[in-house]
Structure formats: C-alpha cells, structure tokens
N, C-alpha and C positions, 0 to 999 in steps of 0.2 A: 431417794434411794441410791445407795452406792454399793457397787459390787466390791467386796473386800477380799474374796478368795473364790476358788472354783465353787460355784453353786451356793455361795454365802453372800448375803446382802445386808447392809446396815441401814437401819431406819432410826429416826429420832430427831434430835436437835443439836445445836452446838454443845449443849450441856450434858446430853445423855444418849445412850445407844440401846437399841434392841435389834435382834437379828432374825433373819429368815434363812433356814438351811433347807435347800431344795434337793429332793431325790426323785427325779422323774416328774410325775404330776402331783407329788405330795410334798408337803412342807412341814417342818418343825419350827415353831417360834421359840426362840430363846429370849426370855423375858417378854414383858407385855407393855412396855412404854408407859406413857401418861394417859389420863382418862379421855382426852379430847383427840386422840390420834387414830381413831378407827378409820377415818377417811384416808389418812396417810398409809395405813396398812392396806386397805382395799385398793387404793390407787397403785401401790407397789405390786400387789398380786395381779392386778389387771395388766400392768406393764410386762409381767412375766407370763401372760396368757393363762392366769389362774384366777381363782376366786376364794372366798372364805371357806367354801366346802373343801378346798384343797389342803387346808391346815389340819393336819392329823392330831396335833396337840400343842399345848403351850407348856414349856418347862421353865420355871422361874428360879433364878439364882436366890431370890428372896422376895419378900412381899412389901417392900417400900413402894410409895406411890409412883415413883419414876421407873419402876420395874414391874409393877403389877396393876397399873392403871386401867388397862384394857381387859383384865382378867374376867371381870364380871360380864362385860359385853361378849367376850369369847365364850364364856360358859353358857350365857343365854342363847348364843348361836349354835350350841351343841358341840363346841370344841372342848375336849377334856383339858383341864388345867391341873398341873401337878407341882408340888413342892417337896422338899425334904421333910421327913416325918417330924423333925424338931421345929419346922416352920409352920406346921398345920394350924396352931392356935392363932398365929399372926394372920394367916390367910383367911381364917374364919371370923376374925375380929373378936376373938375371945381371950386374947393375950392381955395379961394384967400389968405387965411392966411398961417401961418407957419404950414407946413404939418406934420413934424416930427423932432425929434432931428437929427442933422447931426454929422458926424465924429468929427468935431471940438469941439462939445459939450462934448465929452467923454474924460476920462483920459486914453488916448490910450497907455500910457507907463505902465499902471497897468497890471501885469500878470493876475490877476483875470479877468479884463475886456477882455483881449485878448482871454483867454481860453473860455469865454462865447460867444464872438462875432464872432470869427473866424469860428466856425462850422456853424453859421447862414450865414455868408458871403459866405462860400462855398456852402450853400444850396440855394443861390440866393437872399440874403437880399438886395443887391444893385440894384435889378431890380424889377420894378413893372409896369405892364400894367393895366391901368384903364379900366373900362367897358363902353360899349356904352349904356347899360341900366341895371338897377338893381332893384330888388324887395325891398319893404320896409315893415317894421312892426312898431308898436307903443308900447308904454309902457303898460305893463300888458297883451299884446296880447298872447294868446296861439297859438303857431305856428302849422300850419296844415302840420306837418311832423312827421316821425317816432320819438317816444319818447315824443310827446306832450309837448315840452318845453314851458315855459312861459318866455317872454322877460321882462327884468327889465332895464329901462333906467338909466344909471349911468354915467352921463357926468363928464368931468374933464380931463381925459386922452385925449379924443377928445370930441367934442360936442355931438356926437352920440354914444359914447361908451355904450355898453349894456352887461349885464350878463344874463345867461340863467339858469333857475331853473327847475330841474326834480323832481316834487313832488313824483313820483312813486319810483325813485331810491334814493331820498334824497341827490341829488348832486346839487351844485352850480358851474357852469362853470363861472369863474370870470374874464377871459381875463386878461387885464392889470390893472383892477381896484383894484385888491387885489392879490398880487403874493406871492410866498414863496421862491424866490431866489433873492439875491442881485446881480444885474447884473454887478456892478462895484466894489464890495468888501464888506466885512463885513459879519455878521451872516445871516444865512438863517432862514426861518420861515415866518409866515404871516406878511406882510408889504406892505406899499405903495411903488409903483415904484418910483425911484429917480425923484426928482422934475424937472430935466432938460427934462425928457421924457413927462411931462404932459403939456397939453395946459393951464389948470387952476388948480393949486394945491389946492386952497381952495375949489373949486367946487368938485374936486376929493375926498377930505376928506368928504365933506358934503354928497356926494352920498353914502358913506358907511352906513349912517343912513337908507337908503332905503332897505338895505339887511340884516341889523343886526338881524332882527326878522324872517328871512326866515327859514322855517323848513327844515333843511338839516343837514347831518352828515359828508359830504365829500366836500372838496373844491378842484376843479380842475382848476388850474391857467394857464395863458398863459406862465408863466415862473416859473420853479421850480417844485418840487415834489408834488404829491397829499398830502393833509393834512386832517387828521381825526379830526373832531370836528365841533362844530356849527359855523355858520357865526358870531354869537355874540362873541364867544370866539376868533375867528380869528381877527375880527375887534378890539376887546379889546387888543389883543397882538400887533396889528399894531400900535394902538394909544400909548400903553405903550412904544414900541420901539422908536417911534418918539419923545416922551417926554424926553427920556434919551439922545437923540441926539441933543437937543436944549439947 
C-alpha cells in the first residue's frame, strides 16, 4: 500500500492500480484489482485500522479483470459494487462483444510486456467472476459514497468506461482512459492505452475532451504512477505523444 494523496491509498502491482479513498472510518474503493488480491485489500485496511466492513462501496472505472477481479468477493461480503449503466452487461457477464484483449494480442516476447503483466497474472488477472447484480450510476452523478466522487462517462476503452473526479482533493481517477505507463514498451507519462486494449480507439480519444477542463491537479491512473498536473496538460501530452508515433 502506498499513500498517494491525503486519505488516498494505492494498491495493486507494478502493472496495475486500484485505490482506497478514506473519509473518517469509511472507505470507497475505486476499482477492484485482480481476483487474488483480497488479502492485499484486507491487509491494507488493517494497516489503516479498518476492516472490510469499513468499505462503503466499490465503484469501477470498467469491468476488465484487472479492475474488477475482487468485485464478486466484495459483493459476496455485502459491499455494493457499481458501474456506469453502459458497463452493466459486461459486469454481469451478459455482454456479447469482444470483452477484452487476449494474450494473443500482446507482444509476449517483449521483456517490458512480461515485466508488467506477470505480476498481474500472479495477482489473478486470468480469472474473473461476474456478478449476479450490480449497481449503476450515470454520467455526471455525484456518488453517495465517502469522498463524494463525480462520475464522468468516458467510453472507448469499454462502452461504459468512467473516470471519477474528487473536487475536494483535486484528483481525477482516470482508469484506463488515460494512463501513465506503457504496458508493452516505450516511454511512460500521460498517454492513451495501446490501441489493442481499446474497444473503440477513436471514441477513447474523443472522451478525453470530456475531462480536459476538469479542475484537478493530480491524475491517478489504472496503470502507472500518479501524475501531478492538470487533466488539460495530461491530455495534451497524450495527444503530443500519439502524434509523434504516427
């Protein structure tokens, strides 16, 4: 566990992040890590003098296995789990399209790729139990959970991908819509996740227009280190990076 802002803690591995946002004796989980990370979660809560009963809810940026792996365990423990309305079918396992990138889509012989993905695989990346029921939120909704996060629908990575803004803390939790770590090689820093990982690349880029003017000073991504700066600066750097690669 790493404290990355006031009352915000990062969990996960070298390859992926999920977060705890504390407000007194209550916690909101932003994303739900991989399927074998329950002990990582409970150990972190214990270090904070809390327990699983302290988690008021899980809000997921999307339902891929590295962001939704603990969702079933959380739900079984009585913790409400919520996704954007357009992500509901994926969360329930009733989605009929291409769910996520597969191993055959990746440059598996790249040392950089292996270094990033092996820790996630050990954490349970290859296993995902969908939910029997899931809560939903809509674009612009202020979530009734500790931290009073505002949901921002940013489709492209998946149809229901969302980011979460904490106006009080000046943080944008950006999920996989805007990351700071190249998962398969190259430089780090604000960037779009590799095209093979996106459901609709053009839509993912268009979604960045929706967060460019968000009032925040810290970006907390689903992959990579925290980044200090405004979303406008981060989006600008991501676009600049992409332009030099074409």
